[in-house]
C-alpha positions as CSV (number, residue, x, y, z in Angstrom):
1,M,44.2,10.5,-4.9
2,R,41.0,10.7,-6.9
3,T,37.7,11.6,-5.3
4,V,34.3,9.8,-5.6
5,F,31.4,12.1,-4.8
6,M,28.2,10.2,-3.7
7,V,24.7,11.6,-3.3
8,A,21.7,10.1,-1.5
9,E,18.1,11.5,-1.4
10,K,17.9,12.2,2.3
11,P,20.5,13.0,5.0
12,S,19.6,9.9,7.0
13,L,20.1,7.7,4.0
14,A,23.5,9.2,3.3
15,Q,24.6,8.5,6.8
16,S,23.4,4.9,6.7
17,I,25.0,4.1,3.4
18,A,28.3,5.7,4.3
19,K,28.5,3.7,7.6
20,I,27.8,0.5,5.6
21,L,30.4,1.1,2.8
22,S,33.1,2.5,5.2
23,K,32.4,-0.3,7.7
24,G,31.8,2.4,10.3
25,S,35.0,4.2,9.8
26,C,33.8,7.4,8.1
27,S,34.2,10.9,9.5
28,S,31.3,13.3,9.4
29,R,30.9,17.1,9.2
30,K,28.0,19.5,8.6
31,G,27.7,21.0,5.1
32,L,27.5,24.8,4.5
33,N,23.7,24.7,4.2
34,G,23.3,23.2,7.7
35,A,20.8,20.6,6.5
36,C,23.1,18.0,5.0
37,S,26.2,16.3,6.4
38,V,29.3,15.1,4.5
39,H,30.7,11.7,5.4
40,E,34.3,10.9,4.2
41,Y,36.4,7.8,4.1
42,T,39.0,6.1,1.9
43,G,38.5,2.9,0.0
44,S,38.8,1.1,-3.3
45,F,36.8,2.1,-6.4
46,M,37.3,0.6,-9.9
47,G,40.6,-0.9,-8.8
48,Q,42.1,2.2,-7.4
49,N,42.5,3.8,-4.0
50,V,40.2,6.8,-3.7
51,R,38.6,9.3,-1.2
52,F,34.9,9.0,-0.9
53,K,32.6,11.9,0.0
54,M,29.0,10.9,0.7
55,T,26.3,13.5,1.2
56,S,22.7,14.0,0.2
57,V,20.0,16.4,-1.0
58,C,16.6,16.9,0.7
59,G,14.3,15.7,-2.1
60,H,14.1,17.6,-5.3
61,V,16.9,20.1,-6.0
62,M,14.9,22.0,-8.7
63,S,11.3,22.6,-9.6
64,L,9.7,23.2,-13.0
65,D,7.6,26.3,-13.4
66,F,6.3,28.8,-16.0
67,I,8.2,32.1,-16.3
68,G,6.9,35.0,-14.2
69,K,4.5,36.6,-16.8
70,Y,2.5,33.3,-16.9
71,N,2.1,33.0,-13.1
72,N,-1.2,35.0,-12.9
73,W,-4.5,33.4,-13.8
74,D,-6.1,36.8,-14.3
75,K,-3.7,37.9,-17.0
76,V,-3.1,34.7,-19.0
77,D,-5.3,32.6,-21.3
78,P,-5.0,29.1,-19.8
79,A,-4.8,27.7,-23.3
80,E,-1.4,29.3,-23.7
81,L,0.0,27.3,-20.8
82,F,-0.5,24.1,-23.0
83,S,1.1,25.6,-26.1
84,K,3.6,28.4,-26.2
85,A,4.3,29.3,-22.5
86,P,8.0,28.7,-21.8
87,T,9.1,27.0,-18.6
88,E,12.2,27.3,-16.4
89,K,13.8,25.4,-13.5
90,K,14.2,27.1,-10.2
91,E,15.7,25.8,-6.9
92,A,13.0,23.9,-5.1
93,N,13.9,25.4,-1.8
94,P,16.2,28.4,-2.1
95,K,16.7,28.6,1.7
96,L,18.6,25.4,1.5
97,N,21.2,26.7,-1.0
98,M,21.3,23.1,-2.3
99,V,22.9,23.9,-5.6
100,K,25.7,25.9,-4.1
101,F,26.2,23.2,-1.4
102,L,26.5,20.5,-4.1
103,Q,28.9,22.5,-6.2
104,V,31.2,23.3,-3.3
105,E,31.4,19.7,-2.2
106,A,31.7,18.2,-5.7
107,K,34.3,20.7,-7.0
108,G,37.4,18.8,-8.2
109,C,35.9,15.3,-7.8
110,D,36.5,12.7,-10.5
111,Y,33.5,10.4,-10.2
112,V,30.0,10.6,-9.0
113,V,27.8,7.8,-7.7
114,L,24.1,8.6,-7.5
115,W,22.3,6.9,-4.6
116,L,18.9,8.5,-5.1
117,D,15.7,6.5,-4.5
118,C,15.2,3.9,-7.3
119,D,12.0,5.3,-8.8
120,K,11.2,7.9,-11.4
121,E,11.3,10.8,-9.0
122,G,14.8,9.6,-7.8
123,E,15.9,9.3,-11.5
124,N,14.8,12.9,-12.0
125,I,16.7,14.1,-9.0
126,C,19.8,12.3,-10.4
127,F,19.9,14.7,-13.3
128,E,19.2,17.7,-11.2
129,V,22.3,16.8,-9.2
130,L,24.3,16.2,-12.3
131,D,23.2,19.6,-13.8
132,A,24.5,21.3,-10.7
133,I,27.9,19.5,-10.3
134,Q,29.2,18.3,-13.6
135,P,30.6,21.7,-14.7
136,L,32.8,21.7,-11.6
137,M,34.0,18.0,-11.8
138,N,37.4,17.2,-13.1
139,K,37.5,16.4,-16.8
140,S,37.5,12.7,-17.7
141,Y,40.5,11.2,-19.4
142,G,39.6,9.7,-22.9
143,N,36.6,7.4,-22.6
144,D,36.8,7.2,-18.8
145,R,33.3,7.0,-17.4
146,T,32.5,9.3,-14.5
147,V,28.8,9.0,-13.7
148,Y,27.4,5.9,-12.0
149,R,23.9,4.9,-10.6
150,A,23.4,2.6,-7.6
151,K,20.3,0.4,-7.7
152,F,19.1,-0.9,-4.3
153,S,15.9,-1.9,-2.6
154,S,16.8,-1.9,1.1
155,I,19.4,-0.3,3.5
156,T,21.1,-3.5,4.5
157,D,24.8,-4.4,4.3
158,T,24.2,-7.0,1.6
159,D,22.0,-4.9,-0.6
160,I,24.1,-1.7,-0.4
161,C,27.4,-3.6,-1.0
162,N,25.8,-5.4,-4.0
163,A,24.6,-2.1,-5.4
164,M,28.1,-0.7,-5.1
165,N,29.6,-3.7,-7.0
166,Q,27.0,-3.5,-9.8
167,L,26.8,0.2,-10.6
168,G,24.7,1.2,-13.6
169,E,23.7,4.4,-15.3
170,P,20.9,6.9,-14.6
171,N,17.9,6.8,-17.0
172,R,17.2,10.1,-18.7
173,N,13.9,9.0,-20.2
174,E,12.5,8.2,-16.8
175,A,13.8,11.6,-15.5
176,L,12.1,13.4,-18.4
177,S,8.8,11.6,-17.7
178,V,8.7,13.3,-14.3
179,D,9.2,16.8,-15.9
180,T,6.2,16.3,-18.2
181,K,3.8,15.9,-15.3
182,Y,5.3,18.7,-13.1
183,F,2.6,21.3,-13.9
184,Q,1.4,22.4,-10.5
185,G,-1.1,25.0,-9.2
186,K,1.3,27.2,-7.3
187,Y,0.0,30.6,-8.5
188,G,-0.5,33.3,-5.9
189,N,-3.8,34.6,-7.4
190,L,-5.4,31.2,-7.7
191,D,-8.7,31.3,-5.8
192,S,-8.4,28.7,-3.0
193,S,-12.1,28.0,-3.2
194,L,-11.8,26.6,-6.7
195,I,-12.0,22.9,-7.3
196,S,-8.9,21.7,-9.0
197,F,-9.0,18.9,-11.6
198,G,-6.8,16.4,-13.3
199,P,-6.6,13.0,-14.9
200,C,-6.3,11.3,-11.5
201,Q,-8.2,13.7,-9.3
202,T,-11.4,14.0,-11.4
203,P,-12.3,10.3,-11.6
204,T,-11.2,9.8,-8.0
205,L,-13.6,12.5,-6.8
206,G,-16.1,11.0,-9.2
207,F,-16.2,7.7,-7.3
208,C,-17.0,9.7,-4.1
209,V,-19.7,11.8,-5.7
210,E,-21.2,8.7,-7.4
211,R,-21.5,6.9,-4.0
212,H,-22.9,10.1,-2.4
213,D,-25.6,10.3,-5.2
214,K,-26.5,6.6,-4.6
215,I,-26.9,7.3,-0.9
216,Q,-29.0,10.4,-1.4
217,S,-31.3,8.9,-4.0
218,F,-31.7,5.6,-2.1
219,K,-35.3,4.6,-1.1
220,P,-35.5,1.8,1.4
221,E,-37.7,-1.1,0.4
222,A,-39.3,-3.6,2.8
223,Y,-38.8,-7.3,2.3
224,W,-39.6,-10.5,4.3
225,V,-37.6,-13.6,5.3
226,I,-38.6,-16.8,7.0
227,Q,-36.6,-17.7,10.1
228,A,-36.7,-21.3,11.2
229,K,-35.3,-22.9,14.3
230,V,-34.9,-26.7,14.7
231,S,-33.4,-29.0,17.3
232,S,-32.5,-32.6,17.9
233,G,-32.3,-34.1,21.4
234,K,-29.9,-32.2,23.7
235,D,-28.1,-30.4,20.9
236,S,-28.5,-26.6,20.8
237,P,-31.2,-25.3,18.4
238,L,-30.1,-24.6,14.8
239,T,-31.1,-21.4,13.0
240,L,-31.7,-22.2,9.3
241,D,-31.4,-20.0,6.2
242,W,-34.3,-20.0,3.8
243,D,-33.4,-21.2,0.3
244,R,-35.6,-18.5,-1.3
245,V,-33.6,-15.9,0.7
246,R,-36.3,-13.2,0.7
247,V,-39.6,-12.0,-0.9
248,F,-40.8,-8.4,-1.4
249,D,-44.5,-9.2,-0.9
250,R,-45.7,-9.8,2.7
251,D,-48.7,-11.9,1.7
252,V,-46.5,-14.2,-0.4
253,G,-44.1,-14.6,2.6
254,Q,-47.0,-15.3,4.9
255,M,-48.3,-18.0,2.5
256,F,-44.9,-19.8,2.7
257,V,-44.9,-19.5,6.5
258,N,-48.4,-21.1,6.7
259,M,-47.3,-23.9,4.4
260,A,-44.1,-24.6,6.5
261,K,-46.1,-24.6,9.7
262,T,-48.1,-27.6,8.6
263,A,-44.9,-29.7,9.3
264,K,-43.8,-30.6,12.8
265,E,-40.5,-32.0,11.7
266,A,-37.6,-30.9,9.5
267,K,-36.2,-33.7,7.3
268,V,-32.5,-33.8,6.5
269,D,-32.2,-34.0,2.6
270,S,-28.4,-34.0,2.4
271,V,-25.2,-33.5,4.4
272,S,-22.1,-32.4,2.5
273,M,-18.6,-32.0,4.0
274,K,-15.9,-30.4,1.9
275,E,-12.3,-29.5,2.8
276,K,-11.5,-26.0,1.8
277,A,-8.4,-23.8,1.9
278,K,-8.0,-20.1,2.5
279,Q,-5.0,-19.0,0.5
280,R,-2.0,-17.3,2.1
281,P,-1.6,-13.7,0.9
282,L,0.4,-12.5,-2.0
283,A,3.6,-10.6,-1.2
284,L,3.0,-7.1,0.0
285,N,3.1,-4.1,-2.4
286,T,2.5,-0.4,-1.7
287,V,-1.2,-0.3,-2.5
288,E,-2.0,-3.2,-0.2
289,M,0.1,-1.6,2.6
290,L,-1.8,1.7,2.2
291,R,-5.1,-0.1,2.2
292,V,-4.3,-2.1,5.4
293,G,-2.9,1.1,7.0
294,S,-6.3,2.8,6.5
295,S,-8.7,-0.1,7.2
296,A,-6.8,-1.9,10.0
297,L,-4.3,0.5,11.5
298,G,-6.4,3.7,11.3
299,M,-3.6,5.6,9.5
300,G,-4.1,7.6,6.3
301,P,-2.1,6.8,3.2
302,Q,0.2,9.8,3.6
303,H,1.0,9.0,7.3
304,T,1.5,5.3,6.4
305,M,3.9,6.2,3.7
306,Q,5.9,8.6,5.9
307,I,6.3,5.9,8.5
308,A,7.2,3.3,5.9
309,E,9.9,5.6,4.4
310,R,11.3,6.2,7.9
311,L,11.5,2.4,8.5
312,Y,13.2,2.0,5.2
313,T,15.8,4.7,5.8
314,Q,16.6,3.1,9.2
315,G,17.1,-0.3,7.5
316,Y,14.1,-2.1,9.0
317,I,12.1,-2.7,5.8
318,S,12.8,-2.8,2.1
319,Y,11.9,0.0,-0.3
320,P,8.2,0.8,0.3
321,R,7.2,2.1,-3.1
322,T,6.6,-1.0,-5.3
323,E,3.9,-2.4,-7.4
324,T,5.4,-5.9,-7.4
325,T,3.8,-8.9,-5.5
326,H,6.3,-11.5,-6.7
327,Y,9.6,-12.4,-5.1
328,P,12.5,-13.0,-7.5
329,E,13.8,-16.5,-7.7
330,N,17.1,-15.6,-6.0
331,F,15.4,-13.7,-3.1
332,D,16.8,-15.1,0.3
333,L,13.4,-16.0,1.9
334,K,15.0,-18.3,4.4
335,G,17.6,-15.8,5.6
336,T,15.0,-13.1,5.9
337,L,12.8,-15.4,7.9
338,K,15.6,-16.4,10.3
339,Q,16.0,-12.8,11.4
340,Q,12.5,-13.1,13.1
341,A,13.2,-16.3,15.0
342,N,13.7,-14.7,18.4
343,N,10.7,-12.4,18.3
344,S,8.4,-12.9,21.3
345,F,5.3,-12.6,19.2
346,W,5.9,-14.8,16.2
347,G,9.3,-16.4,16.9
348,E,7.9,-19.9,17.7
349,T,5.9,-19.8,14.4
350,V,9.0,-18.9,12.5
351,K,11.1,-21.7,14.2
352,A,8.4,-24.2,13.2
353,L,8.4,-23.0,9.6
354,L,12.2,-23.2,9.4
355,S,12.1,-26.7,10.9
356,E,9.3,-28.0,8.7
357,G,10.3,-26.2,5.5
358,I,8.9,-22.9,4.2
359,N,6.4,-22.7,1.4
360,R,7.3,-20.9,-1.8
361,P,5.2,-17.7,-1.9
362,R,2.3,-17.5,-4.4
363,K,3.2,-16.2,-7.9
364,G,2.2,-12.6,-8.0
365,V,2.9,-9.8,-10.4
366,D,6.4,-8.7,-11.3
367,A,6.1,-5.0,-12.2
368,G,9.8,-4.7,-12.9
369,D,10.4,-2.1,-10.1
370,H,11.4,-3.3,-6.6
371,P,10.8,-6.5,-4.7
372,P,7.8,-6.7,-2.4
373,I,7.9,-4.8,0.9
374,T,9.8,-7.1,3.4
375,P,11.2,-6.8,6.9
376,M,15.0,-6.6,6.6
377,R,16.0,-6.9,10.3
378,A,14.5,-7.7,13.7
379,A,13.0,-4.8,15.7
380,S,11.1,-4.0,18.9
381,E,8.4,-1.5,19.8
382,S,10.8,0.5,21.9
383,E,13.0,1.0,18.9
384,L,10.3,2.1,16.5
385,G,7.6,3.9,18.5
386,S,3.9,3.2,18.5
387,D,2.9,3.8,14.8
388,G,6.2,2.6,13.5
389,W,5.9,-0.7,15.4
390,R,2.3,-1.3,14.3
391,L,3.3,-0.9,10.6
392,Y,6.4,-3.0,11.0
393,D,4.4,-5.6,12.9
394,Y,1.9,-5.9,10.0
395,I,4.7,-6.0,7.3
396,T,6.5,-8.7,9.2
397,R,3.4,-10.8,9.9
398,H,2.4,-10.4,6.2
399,F,5.9,-11.7,5.1
400,I,5.8,-14.7,7.4
401,A,2.3,-15.5,6.1
402,T,3.5,-15.5,2.5
403,V,5.8,-18.4,3.2
404,S,3.4,-20.3,5.5
405,P,0.9,-23.0,4.5
406,D,-2.7,-22.1,3.5
407,C,-5.3,-22.2,6.2
408,K,-7.4,-25.4,5.9
409,Y,-10.9,-26.0,7.2
410,L,-13.9,-28.4,6.8
411,Q,-17.1,-26.8,5.7
412,T,-20.3,-28.8,6.5
413,T,-23.6,-27.9,4.9
414,I,-26.9,-29.6,6.0
415,S,-30.0,-29.2,3.7
416,F,-33.5,-29.5,5.3
417,S,-37.0,-29.6,4.0
418,I,-39.9,-28.3,6.1
419,A,-43.1,-29.1,4.2
420,T,-42.5,-27.7,0.7
421,E,-39.8,-25.2,1.7
422,G,-36.0,-25.7,1.7
423,F,-33.6,-24.5,4.3
424,T,-29.9,-24.9,5.0
425,C,-27.3,-24.3,7.7
426,S,-23.6,-24.5,7.5
427,G,-20.5,-24.4,9.7
428,K,-16.7,-24.5,9.5
429,T,-14.3,-26.5,11.5
430,L,-10.6,-25.6,11.5
431,I,-8.2,-28.3,10.3
432,S,-4.9,-26.3,10.2
433,A,-4.5,-22.6,11.0
434,G,-1.6,-22.2,8.5
435,Y,-0.8,-18.6,7.8
436,T,-3.6,-17.4,10.1
437,E,-1.4,-18.3,13.0
438,V,0.4,-15.0,12.4
439,M,-2.6,-13.2,10.9
440,P,-5.3,-14.3,13.3
441,W,-7.7,-11.6,12.2
442,Q,-8.1,-13.6,9.0
443,G,-8.6,-16.9,10.8
444,I,-11.7,-19.2,10.8
445,A,-14.0,-18.1,13.6
446,Q,-14.6,-20.8,16.2
447,E,-18.2,-21.9,15.6
448,E,-20.4,-24.3,17.6
449,A,-20.1,-27.7,15.9
450,L,-23.1,-28.8,13.9
451,P,-24.9,-32.0,15.1
452,V,-23.9,-35.3,13.5
453,C,-26.7,-36.4,11.2
454,E,-27.3,-38.1,7.9
455,R,-29.9,-38.0,5.1
456,G,-33.3,-39.0,6.3
457,D,-32.9,-37.9,9.9
458,T,-35.5,-35.6,11.4
459,F,-35.3,-32.5,13.6
460,T,-38.1,-31.0,15.7
461,V,-39.4,-27.6,14.3
462,D,-39.2,-25.2,17.2
463,E,-40.1,-22.0,15.5
464,I,-41.1,-20.6,12.1
465,K,-41.8,-16.9,11.7
466,L,-41.9,-14.1,9.2
467,L,-39.4,-11.3,9.7
468,E,-39.8,-7.9,8.1
469,K,-36.5,-6.1,7.1
470,Q,-35.5,-3.2,4.9
471,T,-32.9,-2.7,2.2
472,N,-30.1,-0.3,3.3
473,P,-28.2,2.3,1.4
474,P,-24.5,1.7,0.6
475,D,-22.0,3.3,3.1
476,Y,-19.8,6.2,2.1
477,L,-16.6,5.1,0.5
478,T,-13.8,4.3,3.0
479,E,-10.2,5.2,2.2
480,A,-9.4,1.5,1.7
481,E,-12.3,1.1,-0.7
482,L,-11.3,4.2,-2.7
483,I,-7.7,2.9,-3.0
484,T,-9.1,-0.4,-4.2
485,L,-11.2,1.4,-6.9
486,M,-8.2,3.5,-8.0
487,E,-6.0,0.4,-8.4
488,K,-8.8,-1.5,-10.2
489,H,-9.3,1.3,-12.7
490,G,-5.6,2.2,-13.1
491,I,-6.0,5.7,-11.7
492,G,-3.0,7.4,-10.1
493,T,0.5,6.4,-9.2
494,I,1.7,5.2,-5.8
495,G,2.9,8.8,-5.2
496,F,-0.6,10.2,-5.9
497,I,-2.3,7.7,-3.7
498,S,0.1,8.1,-0.8
499,A,0.3,11.9,-0.9
500,D,-2.5,14.0,0.6
501,N,-4.4,14.1,-2.6
502,L,-7.3,12.0,-1.1
503,H,-7.9,14.6,1.6
504,S,-8.8,18.1,0.4
505,S,-11.0,19.8,3.0
506,S,-12.8,21.8,0.3
507,Q,-13.8,18.7,-1.5
508,K,-14.4,15.9,1.0
509,R,-13.8,15.1,4.6
510,V,-12.9,11.9,6.4
511,N,-14.8,10.8,9.6
512,V,-13.5,8.6,12.4
513,N,-14.3,5.4,10.4
514,R,-12.1,6.8,7.6
515,S,-15.0,7.2,5.2
516,F,-15.3,10.1,2.7
517,Y,-18.1,12.6,3.0
518,V,-18.3,15.0,0.0
519,S,-19.1,18.7,0.3
520,K,-22.1,20.4,-1.5
521,M,-19.6,22.4,-3.5
522,L,-17.9,19.3,-4.8
523,V,-21.2,17.6,-5.8
524,S,-22.4,20.7,-7.6
525,G,-19.0,21.4,-9.2
526,H,-18.5,17.8,-10.3
527,S,-21.9,17.6,-11.9
528,V,-21.3,20.7,-14.0
529,C,-17.7,20.1,-14.9
530,S,-17.4,16.3,-15.3
531,P,-19.0,16.1,-18.8
532,L,-16.3,18.6,-20.0
533,L,-13.4,16.7,-18.4
C-alpha cells in the first residue's frame, strides 16, 4: 500500500484537517520532536487505496542568514551585505529538530500533499518541507507526479474536501519572493539603541514624526462664532449654525452680532427634505479587521491577528490574511448566513433576512488571494473566551451587515435669515435601520424632531451671542489612523502591519487611547536620516 505524507503549518491545523478527511477515524501519536503529532488513516487517493500520514511543522522550517564571518557589524562593511556576502539556510528552531522529524516520518512515502497556509510565507514553507523530505521519498515511476498543493480558505468540511479534490502545485516564484526579503537584524553585536530602518519602517515612522512635528509647532489661534437660538410656540428652542461658520476678527464678529440683534424674528427661507442612505459595509479584509480591532475593540494588530488565526485554525472563521473585499459569484452567502439563525444576539435579524431575501454584497476589490473574512460556523462566548468572542462577534456582525439593506434616513434642513445673516439647522429621522440593526454603533442617532414649518414662517429670536473659541492641534496618530495611512500609501504587507512592527519601545509608545507618542531619539534620528533614506 502506498503512503501519502501530508504537512500543515501548525499542529492544530493538522489535527483539524486529518479529522475532516478521515471522518474522525484517524489514530494519533506524538512525533519524535514532541511538538508535532502524526495522524494516520487509510483512504482513497488518485484512484488507489493508500495510507495517509498527516503532520505539521511549527511555522518556518528554515531561516536565511549570512554565513558566520558576516554576522558582526564591527568587522563587516555593510555595503558587502548587498553585493558579495553569501547566504545560507539554517534550521529556524534547532531545538525542534524539525528537519529530522520530517525526514523520519516521510521516509518511504510515495506522495506528499502540502497543506501550508495559502499565502507567500506558506508557499515558502512548502519548499522548505520538500527540500527536507524529497531525498527520502520513494522514487516516482515514469511521469508519475508526487508533489501536490492544497488550496483552502477555511477549516470546514466543505472547503477541506474541495481542496483535496482539486489539488494543485506549489509556486516556486512566490516562495523565492519571501527569501529575497528575509534579511533580518539578528546580529549579536548590533547596538539595541540604534534605530532600524527599511522601506516600510521609515515612512511609517515618518507619519508619526510628521504628526508630532505638527503638534509641537502648532500655535492656537482665536476665532469667533455666532450662536443663535430661536423658538416657535411650545416647541423646544433650536440652536442654529451660522452660515459664515467663523471669523478671526472679534470686531467683525461683533459687527455681525449687532446687525442680527436688530431683528426680533427669524424668517424661514427654505425647508428641504431629502431621503439618504448609509451604505452597508464592504466585505471584511485584514486591514479593516486590524483597524477595527484597534479602534473599537482595544486590541493591537498583533493581538488581533493572533486571535484571528486561532479562530481560523479552530474552524470558526475563514483565512484571516486577505486583501479582498469582494465575494466570488459562487460563494454560498445564504448557507453561511443560515448558520447564524439561532444566535441569541442576531438570530432574529438573520431569520428576517432569509425570509425577505438577502442583498448581494457591494462590489469590492478582488485581490486574487482569499475570500473576505467570514464566520464559518456558529459559536458562543463560552467556546471562544473573552477576546476571541469579541472578535468573532464583530466579524459575524460585519458579514451579516454586508448582505443587509442600506440604512435609510430622512435629512431635513431649515434655512433661516436673521436680519442680514443666514443660519441653518438640520436633523435626521430614521426610515429603515437596515444593516445598522446588527451594527448599531453605526446607526443614525435618535434626534429631537425639527418643528414642522414652511417657507415664510417666523420664529422668535431668543438669543444671539458671540462665542470665542480656539483652534486645536491635531491629535497624535492612533493605531487605526496609522493603519489607514499605510494602506492608502501602499506601505507594508498584511504581515508587517499585523506583526509587532508598529510598537518599538525605543521609537514610539502607545497610550491607553492607542495613540502613538514618539521618543526624542526617534524625532532626532529621523530628521537626520530621512533625507538619506
